[in-house]
N, C-alpha and C positions, 0 to 999 in steps of 0.2 A: 565874870562873864569876859568874853574874849574882845581882842580888840576889833575895830571896822575892818582892819583889813582880810581877816579870814569871814568876815560878814558878805554874802552875795544876796544883791537884792534884785528881784524880778515882779513883774506884773503880768495877770493873766484875767482875759475876758472872755466871757458869753453873754449873749444879750446883753440884759443892763447889769448884770452881776460885774464885779472889778474884785479882784484877790490882790495885795501885796502878800509877796512870800519871801522871807528872810530865811536863809539857808545857810549853816553852820556845820562845821564838823563837831558831830557828838555820838549820842548812842540809840537815835532814833525816836525821840520825843517829839510828839506833833503836838500844837496849841495852836487852837482857830479861836481868834477873839476871845483871848484869854480864858477858854474852855479846851475842854479833850476834844479829841477826834470822836469819840465815842457820843460822847455829851452832845455836841455839836450837829454832828450827823447821824441818828440813829439809825438810818437807815444801810442796811449791810451794801446795797447794790452803791449807794453814795461812796461807802469808805472802800470799796473795791475800786471803783474809775478814780479816786484820788490818788491810792495806792500804786495803781497800774505802771505809772512810769518808774516807781523803784522796782517792780518787779522785772520789767522789760530788760532795766540796764544792771541789775544784782546789785544794787547800793542800796537795801532796805536798812540798815541798822548802821550806815555812816554819816547820816546826818540828822540834826536837829532842823525843827523848822517851829517858825513863829509866823503864823498867817492872820492876817487881817481883812476879812470880805464882807461887803455890802452889796445892795441890788439886788435885784431879782429874785428866784424862788430857789426852793432848796437844791433843784437840779441844777440849774443854771450855775449856782454857786459851787457846787461841787465842779463841775466842767470847769469853772474859771479857776479853782486854786490845780485843778491836774493841770489846766495850761501852764500857770505859774511855776508849778513845780518841776515842769519840763524845761521852762528856759532856765530856770536856775540851775538845774543840773546842766544844760550846756553851757553857760558860762564857766562851770565848777569844772568842768572836762570835756572840750571840743572832740574828743573822740566818740563820745554816745552821740552826736549829730546823726550819722546814718540810723542807727537803730529807733532813737526817735522819730526819725521824720518817715521811716517805713510804718511805723505805726500810726503817725498820723496825730500825734502828740503836738508839734510845734505848729501846727497850722491852725488860725484863730477860726473858729465857726462864723461865717459872717450873716448868720441867718437873724434878723430882727423881724419884730412884730410890724405888720402893715398897718398904716393909718387907716381909720376909719372914713367913709367916703360921705357925702351928703347925701342924703336920700336913701341910704342904704341903713339898714341895721348893725352891721359890722361891717369888716372893711370889704366883703363882697358877697354876704348875704343880703338878698333883696326882698322887698315887703312881698306878702303873698298874692298871688295872683286870682283876681277875681274874672270869671268869665262873664256873670251876667251882675 
């Protein structure tokens, strides 16, 4: 295992999902919660979103990733991992900032679930109106 100086830590977030990404030079191996990427994210679209920062920056097989992700759903976890990878790549090479910024990879999606209000079924859904 390599020393701590070559490891880059970053955090990605989306809704209630939080991903901790450890980036280190390697051959392109990706482990998510001690499982392979294909095992943890079986949907192809999720894997495409996760690997998008590497495709944009042409750094696909240069780094190994160790990722721990928790909270949220599958899609939110995939976006949190993508955000964390983008931040880690930026820490590794500052020249990638314009490319990642233009693609919107560095911006944390601020949308959260709206709270349920009293007298309503959900956040905004009202009870059925009865005229008589």
